[in-house]
Structure formats: C-alpha cells, structure tokens
C-alpha positions as CSV (number, residue, x, y, z in Angstrom):
1,M,50.7,74.1,25.2
2,S,51.6,75.1,21.6
3,S,51.8,78.9,21.3
4,K,55.2,80.2,20.4
5,V,56.8,82.2,23.2
6,I,58.7,85.4,22.2
7,V,61.2,87.2,24.3
8,A,60.0,90.7,23.4
9,G,62.1,92.6,25.9
10,V,64.9,92.3,28.5
11,G,66.4,94.6,31.0
12,M,68.7,94.6,33.9
13,V,70.6,96.9,36.1
14,P,74.3,96.8,36.9
15,F,74.9,94.3,39.8
16,A,76.5,95.8,43.0
17,K,78.1,94.8,46.2
18,P,75.8,94.7,49.3
19,G,75.4,98.1,50.9
20,T,76.2,99.9,47.6
21,S,72.9,99.3,45.6
22,E,69.6,101.0,45.4
23,P,66.7,99.3,47.5
24,Y,65.3,96.3,46.0
25,D,62.2,97.9,44.7
26,V,64.0,100.7,42.9
27,M,66.2,98.1,41.2
28,A,63.3,96.0,40.2
29,A,61.4,98.7,38.8
30,A,64.3,100.0,36.8
31,A,64.9,96.5,35.3
32,A,61.1,96.1,34.5
33,R,61.0,99.6,32.8
34,S,64.0,98.8,30.7
35,A,62.5,95.4,29.6
36,L,59.3,97.1,28.8
37,A,61.0,100.0,26.9
38,D,63.1,97.2,24.9
39,A,59.8,95.6,24.0
40,G,58.3,99.0,23.1
41,L,55.4,98.5,25.6
42,H,53.9,100.2,28.5
43,Y,53.2,98.4,31.8
44,A,49.5,98.7,31.1
45,A,49.9,96.1,28.4
46,V,51.1,93.4,31.0
47,R,48.4,90.9,31.7
48,Q,50.3,88.9,34.4
49,A,53.6,89.5,36.4
50,Y,55.8,87.2,38.2
51,A,58.2,88.7,40.7
52,G,61.0,86.5,42.0
53,Y,63.0,87.1,45.2
54,V,64.4,85.0,48.0
55,Y,65.2,87.5,50.9
56,G,62.2,89.6,51.5
57,D,58.8,89.9,53.1
58,S,55.7,88.9,51.3
59,T,54.3,91.1,48.4
60,C,57.7,92.6,47.7
61,G,56.8,92.1,44.0
62,Q,53.9,94.4,44.5
63,K,56.1,97.0,46.3
64,A,58.4,97.0,43.3
65,L,56.0,97.0,40.5
66,Y,53.6,99.5,42.0
67,R,56.4,102.0,41.0
68,L,55.4,101.3,37.4
69,G,51.7,101.8,38.2
70,M,48.7,100.2,39.9
71,T,46.9,98.5,37.1
72,G,45.2,95.7,39.0
73,V,47.3,93.0,37.1
74,P,47.9,89.8,38.9
75,I,51.3,89.9,40.6
76,I,52.6,86.5,41.8
77,N,55.5,86.3,44.1
78,V,58.0,83.5,43.5
79,N,60.6,82.1,45.8
80,N,62.5,79.0,44.8
81,N,66.0,79.6,46.1
82,C,68.8,80.3,43.6
83,S,66.6,79.2,40.6
84,T,63.9,81.9,41.6
85,G,64.5,84.0,38.6
86,S,64.2,81.3,36.1
87,T,61.3,79.9,38.0
88,A,59.5,83.3,37.5
89,L,60.5,82.9,33.8
90,F,59.1,79.4,33.6
91,L,55.7,80.5,34.9
92,A,55.7,83.4,32.6
93,R,56.4,81.2,29.6
94,Q,53.6,78.8,30.7
95,A,51.2,81.6,30.9
96,I,52.0,82.5,27.3
97,A,52.2,79.1,26.0
98,S,48.9,77.9,27.4
99,G,47.1,80.9,26.1
100,A,46.2,82.3,29.6
101,A,47.8,85.6,28.7
102,D,49.6,87.1,25.8
103,C,51.9,89.6,27.4
104,V,53.7,88.7,30.7
105,L,56.3,90.3,32.7
106,A,58.9,88.3,34.8
107,V,61.2,90.3,37.1
108,G,63.8,89.0,39.7
109,F,65.6,91.0,42.3
110,E,67.6,90.7,45.4
111,Q,68.9,93.1,48.0
112,M,71.6,90.9,49.8
113,K,73.6,91.3,53.0
114,P,77.4,90.6,53.1
115,G,78.7,87.3,54.0
116,A,77.6,83.6,53.4
117,L,73.9,82.7,52.9
118,E,72.0,81.6,56.0
119,L,68.6,80.6,57.1
120,Q,66.3,83.2,58.1
121,Y,63.9,81.3,60.4
122,S,65.5,79.2,63.2
123,D,62.2,78.4,64.9
124,R,60.9,75.9,62.4
125,P,62.2,72.9,60.3
126,S,64.8,73.7,57.7
127,P,63.9,72.9,54.1
128,F,67.6,71.5,54.0
129,E,67.1,69.2,57.0
130,T,67.3,65.9,55.2
131,F,70.2,67.0,52.9
132,D,72.2,68.6,55.9
133,V,72.1,65.3,57.7
134,L,73.4,63.5,54.6
135,V,76.0,66.2,54.0
136,G,77.2,65.8,57.6
137,E,77.7,62.1,57.0
138,L,79.5,62.5,53.7
139,V,81.7,65.4,54.2
140,G,81.4,66.9,57.7
141,K,82.9,70.3,57.7
142,D,80.2,71.7,60.0
143,E,82.2,74.9,60.5
144,L,81.8,75.9,56.9
145,P,78.7,77.7,55.6
146,L,76.0,75.5,54.0
147,A,76.6,76.4,50.3
148,L,80.4,75.7,50.7
149,R,79.8,72.3,52.1
150,Y,77.3,71.3,49.4
151,F,79.3,72.6,46.3
152,G,82.7,72.1,47.7
153,G,81.6,68.4,48.6
154,A,80.4,68.0,45.0
155,G,83.6,69.2,43.6
156,L,85.4,66.8,45.9
157,S,83.3,64.0,44.7
158,H,84.2,64.8,41.1
159,M,87.9,65.0,42.0
160,N,87.7,61.6,43.7
161,K,85.8,60.0,40.8
162,Y,87.8,61.3,37.8
163,G,91.0,62.7,39.2
164,T,90.0,66.2,38.5
165,P,92.8,68.5,39.5
166,L,92.1,71.7,41.5
167,E,93.6,73.6,38.7
168,S,90.6,72.8,36.4
169,F,88.3,74.8,38.9
170,A,90.8,77.7,39.0
171,A,90.8,77.8,35.3
172,V,87.0,78.1,35.3
173,R,87.1,81.1,37.6
174,A,89.9,82.8,35.5
175,K,87.8,82.3,32.4
176,A,84.9,83.9,34.2
177,S,86.9,87.0,35.0
178,R,88.1,87.4,31.4
179,H,84.6,87.3,30.2
180,A,83.3,89.8,32.9
181,A,85.9,92.2,31.8
182,N,83.7,93.0,28.8
183,N,80.4,93.1,30.8
184,P,79.5,96.7,32.1
185,N,76.8,94.9,34.4
186,A,79.2,92.7,36.2
187,V,80.2,93.5,39.7
188,F,83.8,92.1,39.4
189,R,85.5,93.1,36.1
190,K,89.1,92.6,37.1
191,E,90.9,89.7,35.4
192,V,92.5,87.1,37.5
193,S,94.8,84.3,36.6
194,A,94.3,80.6,37.4
195,Q,97.3,80.9,39.7
196,E,95.8,83.9,41.5
197,V,92.7,81.8,42.1
198,L,94.7,78.9,43.6
199,D,96.7,81.5,45.8
200,S,93.5,83.2,47.2
201,P,92.5,82.4,50.8
202,V,91.8,78.7,51.3
203,L,88.3,77.9,52.5
204,W,88.6,74.0,52.2
205,P,92.2,72.8,51.9
206,G,92.8,71.0,48.5
207,V,89.1,71.7,47.6
208,L,88.1,75.3,47.5
209,T,89.6,78.8,47.6
210,R,87.7,82.1,48.1
211,L,87.8,83.1,44.4
212,M,86.1,79.9,43.5
213,A,83.0,81.1,45.2
214,C,80.5,83.6,43.8
215,P,80.0,86.8,45.9
216,P,76.7,88.0,47.6
217,T,75.4,90.6,45.2
218,C,72.4,93.0,44.8
219,G,70.6,93.5,41.5
220,A,67.6,93.0,39.3
221,A,66.7,91.8,35.8
222,A,63.4,91.3,33.9
223,A,61.9,90.0,30.7
224,V,58.8,90.6,28.7
225,L,57.3,87.6,27.0
226,T,54.5,87.5,24.5
227,S,52.8,85.2,22.1
228,A,53.9,85.3,18.4
229,E,50.4,86.6,17.5
230,Y,50.7,89.4,19.9
231,A,54.0,90.5,18.7
232,R,52.9,90.5,15.1
233,R,49.7,92.5,15.9
234,H,51.7,95.2,17.9
235,G,54.8,95.3,15.7
236,I,57.1,93.9,18.4
237,R,60.4,92.2,17.5
238,A,60.1,88.6,17.5
239,D,63.8,87.5,16.7
240,V,64.3,85.5,20.0
241,E,62.0,82.8,21.2
242,I,61.9,80.1,23.9
243,S,62.1,76.9,22.0
244,A,61.8,74.6,25.0
245,Q,62.0,74.7,28.8
246,A,61.9,72.2,31.7
247,M,61.8,72.5,35.5
248,T,62.9,69.6,37.8
249,T,63.0,69.0,41.6
250,D,64.9,66.4,43.5
251,F,64.8,62.7,42.6
252,P,65.4,59.7,45.0
253,S,69.1,59.7,43.7
254,S,69.6,63.1,45.4
255,V,69.8,61.3,48.6
256,E,69.8,57.5,47.9
257,D,73.2,57.6,45.9
258,R,75.0,59.2,48.8
259,D,77.0,61.3,46.4
260,M,77.6,64.9,46.8
261,M,77.2,65.6,43.2
262,Q,73.7,64.3,43.4
263,V,73.0,66.2,46.6
264,A,74.0,69.3,44.7
265,G,71.7,68.8,41.9
266,F,73.4,66.8,39.2
267,D,70.3,64.6,38.3
268,L,68.1,67.7,38.5
269,S,70.3,69.4,35.8
270,R,70.8,66.4,33.6
271,S,67.0,65.5,33.5
272,A,66.0,69.1,32.7
273,A,68.5,69.4,30.1
274,R,67.5,66.2,28.4
275,Q,63.9,67.1,28.4
276,V,64.7,70.3,26.7
277,Y,66.8,68.6,24.1
278,D,64.2,65.9,23.5
279,S,61.1,68.3,23.2
280,S,63.1,70.8,20.9
281,G,64.9,68.3,18.6
282,I,68.1,70.3,19.3
283,G,71.2,68.6,20.8
284,P,74.0,70.0,22.9
285,E,76.1,69.9,19.9
286,D,73.9,72.6,18.4
287,V,74.2,75.0,21.2
288,D,76.4,78.1,20.6
289,V,76.2,79.9,24.0
290,V,75.5,78.8,27.5
291,E,74.7,80.7,30.6
292,L,74.9,78.1,33.5
293,H,74.8,78.1,37.2
294,D,78.4,78.7,38.4
295,C,77.7,79.6,42.0
296,F,81.0,77.9,42.6
297,A,83.7,76.9,40.0
298,Q,83.0,73.4,41.0
299,N,79.4,73.6,39.9
300,E,80.3,75.0,36.5
301,L,82.7,72.2,35.8
302,I,80.1,69.6,37.0
303,S,77.3,71.2,35.0
304,Y,79.2,70.7,31.7
305,E,78.6,67.1,32.2
306,A,75.2,67.3,33.5
307,L,74.1,69.4,30.5
308,D,75.9,66.8,28.2
309,L,78.3,69.4,26.8
310,C,80.8,66.6,27.4
311,A,80.9,63.0,28.6
312,D,81.0,62.2,32.4
313,G,84.5,62.7,33.4
314,G,85.3,64.8,30.4
315,A,85.0,68.3,31.9
316,A,88.7,68.8,32.8
317,K,89.7,68.1,29.1
318,L,86.9,70.4,27.9
319,I,88.5,73.1,30.0
320,A,92.1,72.2,29.1
321,D,91.2,72.3,25.4
322,G,89.5,75.6,25.6
323,D,86.1,74.4,24.6
324,N,84.3,76.4,27.2
325,T,85.3,79.9,25.9
326,Y,85.7,81.8,22.7
327,G,87.1,79.8,19.7
328,G,86.0,76.5,21.3
329,K,83.0,74.4,21.1
330,Y,80.8,76.4,23.4
331,V,81.1,79.9,25.1
332,T,79.9,79.3,28.7
333,N,78.9,82.4,30.7
334,P,80.2,85.1,28.4
335,S,78.5,87.5,31.0
336,G,81.1,86.4,33.5
337,G,78.6,84.2,35.1
338,L,77.8,84.1,38.8
339,L,81.4,84.1,39.8
340,S,82.2,87.5,38.2
341,K,78.9,89.1,37.3
342,G,77.5,88.4,40.7
343,H,74.6,86.3,42.0
344,P,71.7,88.3,43.4
345,L,69.6,85.1,43.9
346,G,66.2,86.2,42.6
347,A,67.7,88.1,39.7
348,T,70.2,85.5,38.4
349,G,67.9,83.5,36.1
350,L,66.6,86.6,34.5
351,A,70.0,88.0,34.1
352,Q,71.0,84.8,32.3
353,C,67.9,85.3,30.0
354,Y,69.0,89.0,29.4
355,E,72.5,87.8,28.3
356,I,71.4,85.0,26.0
357,T,68.9,87.4,24.4
358,Q,71.6,90.0,23.7
359,Q,73.9,87.3,22.3
360,L,71.1,85.9,20.0
361,R,70.2,89.4,18.8
362,G,74.0,90.1,18.1
363,N,73.9,93.1,20.6
364,A,76.5,91.7,23.2
365,G,79.3,94.1,22.1
366,A,82.9,93.1,23.0
367,R,81.6,89.9,24.5
368,Q,79.6,88.8,21.4
369,V,79.8,85.1,20.4
370,D,80.1,85.0,16.7
371,G,77.1,83.6,14.8
372,A,75.2,82.9,18.0
373,R,71.8,81.4,17.2
374,I,71.0,78.9,20.0
375,G,71.5,79.5,23.6
376,L,71.1,77.3,26.7
377,Q,70.2,78.6,30.2
378,H,70.7,76.6,33.3
379,N,69.8,77.9,36.8
380,L,69.9,75.6,39.9
381,G,68.6,76.1,43.5
382,L,69.4,73.8,46.4
383,G,66.5,72.3,48.2
384,G,66.0,71.9,45.2
385,A,64.9,73.0,41.8
386,C,66.5,73.4,38.3
387,V,65.3,75.2,35.3
388,V,66.8,74.7,31.9
389,T,65.6,76.9,29.0
390,L,66.6,76.8,25.3
391,F,66.4,80.0,23.3
392,Q,66.7,80.3,19.5
393,S,67.0,83.2,17.1
394,A,64.5,83.6,14.4
C-alpha cells in the first residue's frame, strides 16, 4: 500500500442528547452531504462507502445513504464497539491506499437511548464474557454498569500503581469543558471546575464521579478520502493527508496481566500508537493536537501514557503542568472530547477526524491550536479494538 491518502472533505452534525436528535438516517445523510460538499463532490463520485454504527439493525448504512441516492455503490456496514467510526475510516483508507478505489466515503452515526450501555442480546454468549469474569475477580462492583467497572477499575489501577490523585481525573474533565465551550457541535458547552467535578454525584467512592463519565449521545460524522492523483485531477483540496494508521485488537496481556489498565485497552493503544510512529517517522514529540478516547476522564489520563505523550506514571504531572491544553506541549481534545462533545458510538471516530482536519486546515475558530500541522487520533472500543491515526497538513 503506497498511495497517498487525502482527507478531501469532512462533515458532522451537532451532537444531541437522546430523544432530542433527528433519526439516525437523517443525521447520517446530513453528515455525509456535508463531507461531500466540503470536498466539492457529488455522491455519484463515491466508489465505496463504509457506514459505522453500533446500535441498529443490519443495513442501516444503506437506509442512511440511500437518502443521497441509489447509485449501486458498495456500502459496507461496520460495527466495532466504540471504535466503530475509526474502523470505518481505517477500511476507507485501506481502499484508497491499496488502489482498490480512488474516492471513498466513511460515515458513522448513532441514535442512542438514555442511560448506561447494555448488551442487546441476552440469549447468546456475550463478547465480553471472558473479560467480565476477570473484572469480577479484580474489582467486583457487579452493581455498576459494565463500562464504569472497566474504566473505573483502570483508573483505580493507575491510582494504586502511581499514587494518582482523584483530582487529576477531575482536572481532565474540567479541561474538556473549557475546550467544549468553543465548539458549537458539542452537546455540553457549560464550563465546570475541577471541584464541581469532584462534588458531582459519586458513582464509585474514591474512584469515579458522574461528571468523569461521558454521556450517551446521538450524532453523525463523515469523511471523504481520495487518492492524491484523484484530488489533483479533480481540483480537490489536498492539504490534509493520513500519514499513518494502525489498528489493534487484544493481546494476551489484556487478560494474563490481571491488570484493569490492560483489560481496558492499554496495550492495544500503545501498540497501535507505536506502529504509527514507526511507520511515519514522526514521534509523539512532533504532535501538535490530539483527539483521544476520553469516554471517562480516567481513560484520557491513562491514554497519555499509552500514546507515549509522557512516561508511564507521568500523566498526573503532565496535567498539573498544563501540558495537555493550550500553551502546553499538546492540546488534547480541543473539541471537548467524548466527555463534553459527546459520544455517539459509531460517530465518535469520524468526529475526531473532523476535528483534527479542521485544526490542520486552520479552520477551528476559537478553539484553533496555533500552528497545528500534525494531529493524532485515538479511538478505543472494548472487546476490543483500537485505531490510531496520524494526520499531517501539506
């Protein structure tokens, strides 16, 4: 695979609370139209389409994209838990890089219900079965929803290893709210202080409060990828490219280490990130802006280390020094991240792509990162899969 992959267009709709959004197909079609308009292309130009969603029946991608037309184009439906959107992006990039297609659409969407995530099919083995047994042995807390047990347990593991204070997680959430205040697409734009985060309802004493968890959200986002040659021939902007990308699934360490950080995907993230750094020749020290998977404040802090933005055990200092926000080493989640922008599962990875593309174009308005030229995207799903993507401006 050698063809350069251009991010020709991106689009998204403002995220919304469950019950207040348009239906999934309306949101997805709107995001796809926006991405195509941004690229200056019509849907008829698309040679393949990848549609990502978690909660929906088969062929929801067709239902959504038929709103743009019935062109006979291959539409592949993608479901990879919370990394679904970036998995769709991964497949679209592969199609371009391999030469299988020269213009590909990736769209992600989710119409969610209020409340914690839950399994949809109780009459068959759960994909989390092996992990759930281990989580029960390591942290218990059977009364808590699945995601809280996984990521709260990972945060507790980090606290026990490195003495990380609860205040560090609260500072991450407060930072997310400050960033989201400048993002018109974010569902929660109210700023909160670290103390307000600590004072919010306790979900797990000493480990997790409600404001440290992302909300269920509805929304959609999309990206149009092309080859460099296609962009040149059609006069399409080619100022942002995907320089490297890697996808990982679980390693033996996810269960054999008996460590909640590993169960929640630490090695998946680290391996994918290092593959990206190695293949691109770009190191973490070169990155300007990061959109990472902060489904919980705990996971953002842990991901700083998994992505080699700091040394193991160094995340609390990175936060205290302000090196995760404007004026520091990196600006992490200028969009507000999952914690404030929202987390419509299938859309999240493509919303991250949208944000980084706007940053590298210099079009992010009040949340613009000065001089941003290299962006890193990290999208994680339990069960498990992780996609890390490196973007670069021309």
